mmCIF file as gemmi writes it, N, C-alpha and C atoms, coordinates in Angstrom:
data_model
loop_
_atom_site.group_PDB
_atom_site.id
_atom_site.type_symbol
_atom_site.label_atom_id
_atom_site.label_alt_id
_atom_site.label_comp_id
_atom_site.label_asym_id
_atom_site.label_entity_id
_atom_site.label_seq_id
_atom_site.pdbx_PDB_ins_code
_atom_site.Cartn_x
_atom_site.Cartn_y
_atom_site.Cartn_z
_atom_site.occupancy
_atom_site.B_iso_or_equiv
_atom_site.pdbx_formal_charge
_atom_site.auth_seq_id
_atom_site.auth_asym_id
_atom_site.pdbx_PDB_model_num
ATOM 1 N N . MET Axp A 1 ? 107.203 98.927 108.095 1 0 ? 1 A 1
ATOM 2 C CA . MET Axp A 1 ? 108.08 97.88 108.578 1 0 ? 1 A 1
ATOM 3 C C . MET Axp A 1 ? 109.003 98.487 109.632 1 0 ? 1 A 1
ATOM 4 N N . GLY Axp A 2 ? 109.265 97.726 110.668 1 0 ? 2 A 1
ATOM 5 C CA . GLY Axp A 2 ? 110.179 98.165 111.704 1 0 ? 2 A 1
ATOM 6 C C . GLY Axp A 2 ? 111.043 97.006 112.156 1 0 ? 2 A 1
ATOM 7 N N . ILE Axp A 3 ? 112.207 97.343 112.679 1 0 ? 3 A 1
ATOM 8 C CA . ILE Axp A 3 ? 113.136 96.312 113.139 1 0 ? 3 A 1
ATOM 9 C C . ILE Axp A 3 ? 113.561 96.637 114.562 1 0 ? 3 A 1
ATOM 10 N N . GLU Axp A 4 ? 113.493 95.638 115.425 1 0 ? 4 A 1
ATOM 11 C CA . GLU Axp A 4 ? 114.006 95.756 116.786 1 0 ? 4 A 1
ATOM 12 C C . GLU Axp A 4 ? 115.118 94.725 116.922 1 0 ? 4 A 1
ATOM 13 N N . TYR Axp A 5 ? 116.285 95.167 117.355 1 0 ? 5 A 1
ATOM 14 C CA . TYR Axp A 5 ? 117.432 94.275 117.456 1 0 ? 5 A 1
ATOM 15 C C . TYR Axp A 5 ? 117.997 94.323 118.867 1 0 ? 5 A 1
ATOM 16 N N . ASP Axp A 6 ? 118.231 93.155 119.442 1 0 ? 6 A 1
ATOM 17 C CA . ASP Axp A 6 ? 118.856 93.038 120.754 1 0 ? 6 A 1
ATOM 18 C C . ASP Axp A 6 ? 120.252 92.466 120.544 1 0 ? 6 A 1
ATOM 19 N N . ARG Axp A 7 ? 121.244 93.328 120.666 1 0 ? 7 A 1
ATOM 20 C CA . ARG Axp A 7 ? 122.63 92.936 120.418 1 0 ? 7 A 1
ATOM 21 C C . ARG Axp A 7 ? 123.09 91.858 121.405 1 0 ? 7 A 1
ATOM 22 N N . ASP Axp A 8 ? 122.624 91.933 122.665 1 0 ? 8 A 1
ATOM 23 C CA . ASP Axp A 8 ? 123.043 90.966 123.685 1 0 ? 8 A 1
ATOM 24 C C . ASP Axp A 8 ? 122.649 89.536 123.342 1 0 ? 8 A 1
ATOM 25 N N . THR Axp A 9 ? 121.458 89.37 122.764 1 0 ? 9 A 1
ATOM 26 C CA . THR Axp A 9 ? 120.991 88.028 122.423 1 0 ? 9 A 1
ATOM 27 C C . THR Axp A 9 ? 121.127 87.726 120.928 1 0 ? 9 A 1
ATOM 28 N N . ASP Axp A 10 ? 121.542 88.733 120.143 1 0 ? 10 A 1
ATOM 29 C CA . ASP Axp A 10 ? 121.66 88.615 118.689 1 0 ? 10 A 1
ATOM 30 C C . ASP Axp A 10 ? 120.345 88.134 118.082 1 0 ? 10 A 1
ATOM 31 N N . ALA Axp A 11 ? 119.248 88.744 118.555 1 0 ? 11 A 1
ATOM 32 C CA . ALA Axp A 11 ? 117.917 88.404 118.061 1 0 ? 11 A 1
ATOM 33 C C . ALA Axp A 11 ? 117.244 89.671 117.541 1 0 ? 11 A 1
ATOM 34 N N . ALA Axp A 12 ? 116.439 89.506 116.505 1 0 ? 12 A 1
ATOM 35 C CA . ALA Axp A 12 ? 115.742 90.648 115.914 1 0 ? 12 A 1
ATOM 36 C C . ALA Axp A 12 ? 114.291 90.293 115.646 1 0 ? 12 A 1
ATOM 37 N N . PHE Axp A 13 ? 113.445 91.306 115.765 1 0 ? 13 A 1
ATOM 38 C CA . PHE Axp A 13 ? 112.069 91.212 115.304 1 0 ? 13 A 1
ATOM 39 C C . PHE Axp A 13 ? 111.969 92.095 114.073 1 0 ? 13 A 1
ATOM 40 N N . VAL Axp A 14 ? 111.43 91.551 113.003 1 0 ? 14 A 1
ATOM 41 C CA . VAL Axp A 14 ? 111.148 92.319 111.799 1 0 ? 14 A 1
ATOM 42 C C . VAL Axp A 14 ? 109.635 92.413 111.717 1 0 ? 14 A 1
ATOM 43 N N . TRP Axp A 15 ? 109.13 93.604 112.027 1 0 ? 15 A 1
ATOM 44 C CA . TRP Axp A 15 ? 107.686 93.822 112.044 1 0 ? 15 A 1
ATOM 45 C C . TRP Axp A 15 ? 107.211 94.227 110.661 1 0 ? 15 A 1
ATOM 46 N N . LEU Axp A 16 ? 106.15 93.602 110.185 1 0 ? 16 A 1
ATOM 47 C CA . LEU Axp A 16 ? 105.648 93.888 108.847 1 0 ? 16 A 1
ATOM 48 C C . LEU Axp A 16 ? 104.732 95.097 108.822 1 0 ? 16 A 1
ATOM 49 N N . GLY Axp A 17 ? 104.063 95.392 109.913 1 0 ? 17 A 1
ATOM 50 C CA . GLY Axp A 17 ? 103.192 96.558 109.979 1 0 ? 17 A 1
ATOM 51 C C . GLY Axp A 17 ? 103.915 97.725 110.622 1 0 ? 17 A 1
ATOM 52 N N . THR Axp A 18 ? 103.329 98.888 110.54 1 0 ? 18 A 1
ATOM 53 C CA . THR Axp A 18 ? 103.946 100.073 111.126 1 0 ? 18 A 1
ATOM 54 C C . THR Axp A 18 ? 103.338 100.446 112.468 1 0 ? 18 A 1
ATOM 55 N N . SER Axp A 19 ? 102.195 99.89 112.795 1 0 ? 19 A 1
ATOM 56 C CA . SER Axp A 19 ? 101.501 100.252 114.026 1 0 ? 19 A 1
ATOM 57 C C . SER Axp A 19 ? 102.002 99.433 115.21 1 0 ? 19 A 1
ATOM 58 N N . PRO Axp A 20 ? 102.474 100.104 116.278 1 0 ? 20 A 1
ATOM 59 C CA . PRO Axp A 20 ? 102.923 99.362 117.472 1 0 ? 20 A 1
ATOM 60 C C . PRO Axp A 20 ? 101.801 98.549 118.114 1 0 ? 20 A 1
ATOM 61 N N . THR Axp A 21 ? 100.548 98.956 117.933 1 0 ? 21 A 1
ATOM 62 C CA . THR Axp A 21 ? 99.438 98.199 118.516 1 0 ? 21 A 1
ATOM 63 C C . THR Axp A 21 ? 99.232 96.876 117.796 1 0 ? 21 A 1
ATOM 64 N N . ALA Axp A 22 ? 99.728 96.772 116.565 1 0 ? 22 A 1
ATOM 65 C CA . ALA Axp A 22 ? 99.605 95.524 115.808 1 0 ? 22 A 1
ATOM 66 C C . ALA Axp A 22 ? 100.679 94.52 116.223 1 0 ? 22 A 1
ATOM 67 N N . ARG Axp A 23 ? 101.516 94.891 117.18 1 0 ? 23 A 1
ATOM 68 C CA . ARG Axp A 23 ? 102.637 94.047 117.571 1 0 ? 23 A 1
ATOM 69 C C . ARG Axp A 23 ? 102.317 93.188 118.792 1 0 ? 23 A 1
ATOM 70 N N . VAL Axp A 24 ? 101.108 92.712 118.865 1 0 ? 24 A 1
ATOM 71 C CA . VAL Axp A 24 ? 100.716 91.813 119.947 1 0 ? 24 A 1
ATOM 72 C C . VAL Axp A 24 ? 100.798 90.391 119.409 1 0 ? 24 A 1
ATOM 73 N N . ILE Axp A 25 ? 101.753 89.64 119.919 1 0 ? 25 A 1
ATOM 74 C CA . ILE Axp A 25 ? 102.001 88.29 119.421 1 0 ? 25 A 1
ATOM 75 C C . ILE Axp A 25 ? 101.039 87.315 120.084 1 0 ? 25 A 1
ATOM 76 N N . GLU Axp A 26 ? 100.321 86.578 119.262 1 0 ? 26 A 1
ATOM 77 C CA . GLU Axp A 26 ? 99.392 85.563 119.761 1 0 ? 26 A 1
ATOM 78 C C . GLU Axp A 26 ? 99.826 84.159 119.373 1 0 ? 26 A 1
ATOM 79 N N . GLY Axp A 27 ? 100.761 84.042 118.452 1 0 ? 27 A 1
ATOM 80 C CA . GLY Axp A 27 ? 101.223 82.724 118.034 1 0 ? 27 A 1
ATOM 81 C C . GLY Axp A 27 ? 102.496 82.814 117.232 1 0 ? 27 A 1
ATOM 82 N N . GLU Axp A 28 ? 103.236 81.713 117.224 1 0 ? 28 A 1
ATOM 83 C CA . GLU Axp A 28 ? 104.488 81.636 116.473 1 0 ? 28 A 1
ATOM 84 C C . GLU Axp A 28 ? 104.587 80.284 115.792 1 0 ? 28 A 1
ATOM 85 N N . LEU Axp A 29 ? 105.308 80.25 114.689 1 0 ? 29 A 1
ATOM 86 C CA . LEU Axp A 29 ? 105.58 79.016 113.963 1 0 ? 29 A 1
ATOM 87 C C . LEU Axp A 29 ? 107.058 79.025 113.61 1 0 ? 29 A 1
ATOM 88 N N . TRP Axp A 30 ? 107.77 77.961 113.988 1 0 ? 30 A 1
ATOM 89 C CA . TRP Axp A 30 ? 109.205 77.855 113.749 1 0 ? 30 A 1
ATOM 90 C C . TRP Axp A 30 ? 109.459 76.696 112.791 1 0 ? 30 A 1
ATOM 91 N N . PRO Axp A 31 ? 109.454 76.959 111.469 1 0 ? 31 A 1
ATOM 92 C CA . PRO Axp A 31 ? 109.638 75.891 110.482 1 0 ? 31 A 1
ATOM 93 C C . PRO Axp A 31 ? 110.994 75.191 110.627 1 0 ? 31 A 1
ATOM 94 N N . GLU Axp A 32 ? 110.954 73.882 110.547 1 0 ? 32 A 1
ATOM 95 C CA . GLU Axp A 32 ? 112.183 73.084 110.628 1 0 ? 32 A 1
ATOM 96 C C . GLU Axp A 32 ? 113.162 73.444 109.516 1 0 ? 32 A 1
ATOM 97 N N . GLU Axp A 33 ? 112.623 73.815 108.364 1 0 ? 33 A 1
ATOM 98 C CA . GLU Axp A 33 ? 113.473 74.152 107.218 1 0 ? 33 A 1
ATOM 99 C C . GLU Axp A 33 ? 114.37 75.356 107.507 1 0 ? 33 A 1
ATOM 100 N N . LEU Axp A 34 ? 113.973 76.165 108.475 1 0 ? 34 A 1
ATOM 101 C CA . LEU Axp A 34 ? 114.756 77.352 108.83 1 0 ? 34 A 1
ATOM 102 C C . LEU Axp A 34 ? 115.611 77.107 110.07 1 0 ? 34 A 1
ATOM 103 N N . LYS Axp A 35 ? 115.772 75.846 110.425 1 0 ? 35 A 1
ATOM 104 C CA . LYS Axp A 35 ? 116.658 75.389 111.498 1 0 ? 35 A 1
ATOM 105 C C . LYS Axp A 35 ? 116.361 76.032 112.855 1 0 ? 35 A 1
ATOM 106 N N . GLY Axp A 36 ? 115.118 76.454 113.047 1 0 ? 36 A 1
ATOM 107 C CA . GLY Axp A 36 ? 114.759 77.078 114.314 1 0 ? 36 A 1
ATOM 108 C C . GLY Axp A 36 ? 115.367 78.449 114.51 1 0 ? 36 A 1
ATOM 109 N N . HIS Axp A 37 ? 115.878 79.041 113.438 1 0 ? 37 A 1
ATOM 110 C CA . HIS Axp A 37 ? 116.507 80.358 113.538 1 0 ? 37 A 1
ATOM 111 C C . HIS Axp A 37 ? 115.544 81.483 113.198 1 0 ? 37 A 1
ATOM 112 N N . ILE Axp A 38 ? 114.519 81.187 112.402 1 0 ? 38 A 1
ATOM 113 C CA . ILE Axp A 38 ? 113.579 82.214 111.961 1 0 ? 38 A 1
ATOM 114 C C . ILE Axp A 38 ? 112.158 81.722 112.218 1 0 ? 38 A 1
ATOM 115 N N . GLY Axp A 39 ? 111.427 82.53 112.982 1 0 ? 39 A 1
ATOM 116 C CA . GLY Axp A 39 ? 110.059 82.176 113.32 1 0 ? 39 A 1
ATOM 117 C C . GLY Axp A 39 ? 109.076 83.156 112.71 1 0 ? 39 A 1
ATOM 118 N N . LEU Axp A 40 ? 107.909 82.666 112.368 1 0 ? 40 A 1
ATOM 119 C CA . LEU Axp A 40 ? 106.829 83.495 111.853 1 0 ? 40 A 1
ATOM 120 C C . LEU Axp A 40 ? 105.95 83.89 113.029 1 0 ? 40 A 1
ATOM 121 N N . VAL Axp A 41 ? 105.612 85.152 113.123 1 0 ? 41 A 1
ATOM 122 C CA . VAL Axp A 41 ? 104.869 85.69 114.263 1 0 ? 41 A 1
ATOM 123 C C . VAL Axp A 41 ? 103.49 86.132 113.787 1 0 ? 41 A 1
ATOM 124 N N . PHE Axp A 42 ? 102.451 85.699 114.509 1 0 ? 42 A 1
ATOM 125 C CA . PHE Axp A 42 ? 101.066 85.96 114.115 1 0 ? 42 A 1
ATOM 126 C C . PHE Axp A 42 ? 100.303 86.715 115.195 1 0 ? 42 A 1
ATOM 127 N N . ASP Axp A 43 ? 99.272 87.444 114.762 1 0 ? 43 A 1
ATOM 128 C CA . ASP Axp A 43 ? 98.402 88.118 115.713 1 0 ? 43 A 1
ATOM 129 C C . ASP Axp A 43 ? 97.213 87.219 116.053 1 0 ? 43 A 1
ATOM 130 N N . SER Axp A 44 ? 96.271 87.731 116.811 1 0 ? 44 A 1
ATOM 131 C CA . SER Axp A 44 ? 95.131 86.926 117.268 1 0 ? 44 A 1
ATOM 132 C C . SER Axp A 44 ? 94.215 86.484 116.132 1 0 ? 44 A 1
ATOM 133 N N . GLN Axp A 45 ? 94.293 87.152 114.99 1 0 ? 45 A 1
ATOM 134 C CA . GLN Axp A 45 ? 93.475 86.774 113.837 1 0 ? 45 A 1
ATOM 135 C C . GLN Axp A 45 ? 94.26 85.913 112.85 1 0 ? 45 A 1
ATOM 136 N N . LYS Axp A 46 ? 95.409 85.396 113.322 1 0 ? 46 A 1
ATOM 137 C CA . LYS Axp A 46 ? 96.27 84.505 112.542 1 0 ? 46 A 1
ATOM 138 C C . LYS Axp A 46 ? 96.863 85.178 111.305 1 0 ? 46 A 1
ATOM 139 N N . ARG Axp A 47 ? 97.047 86.5 111.406 1 0 ? 47 A 1
ATOM 140 C CA . ARG Axp A 47 ? 97.708 87.227 110.325 1 0 ? 47 A 1
ATOM 141 C C . ARG Axp A 47 ? 99.189 87.316 110.653 1 0 ? 47 A 1
ATOM 142 N N . LEU Axp A 48 ? 100.021 87.171 109.637 1 0 ? 48 A 1
ATOM 143 C CA . LEU Axp A 48 ? 101.458 87.296 109.8 1 0 ? 48 A 1
ATOM 144 C C . LEU Axp A 48 ? 101.785 88.757 110.074 1 0 ? 48 A 1
ATOM 145 N N . ILE Axp A 49 ? 102.424 89.02 111.23 1 0 ? 49 A 1
ATOM 146 C CA . ILE Axp A 49 ? 102.763 90.398 111.574 1 0 ? 49 A 1
ATOM 147 C C . ILE Axp A 49 ? 104.27 90.626 111.65 1 0 ? 49 A 1
ATOM 148 N N . GLY Axp A 50 ? 105.039 89.54 111.594 1 0 ? 50 A 1
ATOM 149 C CA . GLY Axp A 50 ? 106.479 89.736 111.645 1 0 ? 50 A 1
ATOM 150 C C . GLY Axp A 50 ? 107.268 88.449 111.666 1 0 ? 50 A 1
ATOM 151 N N . LEU Axp A 51 ? 108.573 88.627 111.781 1 0 ? 51 A 1
ATOM 152 C CA . LEU Axp A 51 ? 109.509 87.511 111.863 1 0 ? 51 A 1
ATOM 153 C C . LEU Axp A 51 ? 110.382 87.7 113.091 1 0 ? 51 A 1
ATOM 154 N N . GLU Axp A 52 ? 110.667 86.623 113.775 1 0 ? 52 A 1
ATOM 155 C CA . GLU Axp A 52 ? 111.648 86.661 114.842 1 0 ? 52 A 1
ATOM 156 C C . GLU Axp A 52 ? 112.88 85.936 114.314 1 0 ? 52 A 1
ATOM 157 N N . VAL Axp A 53 ? 114.023 86.601 114.377 1 0 ? 53 A 1
ATOM 158 C CA . VAL Axp A 53 ? 115.241 86.057 113.79 1 0 ? 53 A 1
ATOM 159 C C . VAL Axp A 53 ? 116.287 85.876 114.888 1 0 ? 53 A 1
ATOM 160 N N . LEU Axp A 54 ? 116.617 84.616 115.157 1 0 ? 54 A 1
ATOM 161 C CA . LEU Axp A 54 ? 117.691 84.312 116.086 1 0 ? 54 A 1
ATOM 162 C C . LEU Axp A 54 ? 118.997 84.266 115.296 1 0 ? 54 A 1
ATOM 163 N N . PHE Axp A 55 ? 120.12 84.532 115.957 1 0 ? 55 A 1
ATOM 164 C CA . PHE Axp A 55 ? 121.403 84.627 115.255 1 0 ? 55 A 1
ATOM 165 C C . PHE Axp A 55 ? 121.28 85.638 114.114 1 0 ? 55 A 1
ATOM 166 N N . ALA Axp A 56 ? 120.661 86.767 114.43 1 0 ? 56 A 1
ATOM 167 C CA . ALA Axp A 56 ? 120.311 87.774 113.423 1 0 ? 56 A 1
ATOM 168 C C . ALA Axp A 56 ? 121.515 88.266 112.631 1 0 ? 56 A 1
ATOM 169 N N . SER Axp A 57 ? 122.658 88.394 113.271 1 0 ? 57 A 1
ATOM 170 C CA . SER Axp A 57 ? 123.833 88.895 112.546 1 0 ? 57 A 1
ATOM 171 C C . SER Axp A 57 ? 124.295 87.932 111.46 1 0 ? 57 A 1
ATOM 172 N N . GLU Axp A 58 ? 123.878 86.679 111.537 1 0 ? 58 A 1
ATOM 173 C CA . GLU Axp A 58 ? 124.204 85.699 110.494 1 0 ? 58 A 1
ATOM 174 C C . GLU Axp A 58 ? 123.2 85.725 109.349 1 0 ? 58 A 1
ATOM 175 N N . HIS Axp A 59 ? 121.969 86.189 109.63 1 0 ? 59 A 1
ATOM 176 C CA . HIS Axp A 59 ? 120.889 86.089 108.647 1 0 ? 59 A 1
ATOM 177 C C . HIS Axp A 59 ? 120.466 87.413 108.019 1 0 ? 59 A 1
ATOM 178 N N . LEU Axp A 60 ? 120.774 88.529 108.668 1 0 ? 60 A 1
ATOM 179 C CA . LEU Axp A 60 ? 120.31 89.826 108.179 1 0 ? 60 A 1
ATOM 180 C C . LEU Axp A 60 ? 121.5 90.73 107.86 1 0 ? 60 A 1
ATOM 181 N N . PRO Axp A 61 ? 121.328 91.622 106.892 1 0 ? 61 A 1
ATOM 182 C CA . PRO Axp A 61 ? 122.395 92.575 106.578 1 0 ? 61 A 1
ATOM 183 C C . PRO Axp A 61 ? 122.686 93.465 107.788 1 0 ? 61 A 1
ATOM 184 N N . GLY Axp A 62 ? 123.937 93.758 108.013 1 0 ? 62 A 1
ATOM 185 C CA . GLY Axp A 62 ? 124.354 94.541 109.155 1 0 ? 62 A 1
ATOM 186 C C . GLY Axp A 62 ? 123.712 95.913 109.237 1 0 ? 62 A 1
ATOM 187 N N . ASP Axp A 63 ? 123.439 96.548 108.073 1 0 ? 63 A 1
ATOM 188 C CA . ASP Axp A 63 ? 122.834 97.88 108.108 1 0 ? 63 A 1
ATOM 189 C C . ASP Axp A 63 ? 121.413 97.862 108.667 1 0 ? 63 A 1
ATOM 190 N N . LEU Axp A 64 ? 120.73 96.74 108.589 1 0 ? 64 A 1
ATOM 191 C CA . LEU Axp A 64 ? 119.409 96.626 109.21 1 0 ? 64 A 1
ATOM 192 C C . LEU Axp A 64 ? 119.509 96.554 110.727 1 0 ? 64 A 1
ATOM 193 N N . LEU Axp A 65 ? 120.582 95.999 111.229 1 0 ? 65 A 1
ATOM 194 C CA . LEU Axp A 65 ? 120.712 95.774 112.66 1 0 ? 65 A 1
ATOM 195 C C . LEU Axp A 65 ? 121.18 97.015 113.414 1 0 ? 65 A 1
ATOM 196 N N . VAL Axp A 66 ? 121.595 98.037 112.718 1 0 ? 66 A 1
ATOM 197 C CA . VAL Axp A 66 ? 122.02 99.26 113.398 1 0 ? 66 A 1
ATOM 198 C C . VAL Axp A 66 ? 120.971 100.357 113.319 1 0 ? 66 A 1
ATOM 199 N N . ARG Axp A 67 ? 119.881 100.098 112.613 1 0 ? 67 A 1
ATOM 200 C CA . ARG Axp A 67 ? 118.791 101.07 112.529 1 0 ? 67 A 1
ATOM 201 C C . ARG Axp A 67 ? 118.103 101.203 113.87 1 0 ? 67 A 1
ATOM 202 N N . ASP Axp A 68 ? 117.539 102.394 114.082 1 0 ? 68 A 1
ATOM 203 C CA . ASP Axp A 68 ? 116.668 102.575 115.256 1 0 ? 68 A 1
ATOM 204 C C . ASP Axp A 68 ? 115.369 101.861 114.977 1 0 ? 68 A 1
ATOM 205 N N . SER Axp A 69 ? 114.794 101.279 116.036 1 0 ? 69 A 1
ATOM 206 C CA . SER Axp A 69 ? 113.524 100.563 115.846 1 0 ? 69 A 1
ATOM 207 C C . SER Axp A 69 ? 112.378 101.529 115.747 1 0 ? 69 A 1
């Protein structure tokens, strides 16, 4: 698992795999229940590879947002 955080936009990617080559986004799903703040990110084979979190400082613990990606 890896986390990439952009402080300027307060957005984070939470990657479920460890391989950077698996981080090719082919599709996203933004459930209404999550108010458009958290999106599910899929690869070309429709496997869940991560989450995109908008307003990350509101949704994720602060210690996750200061880690190196």
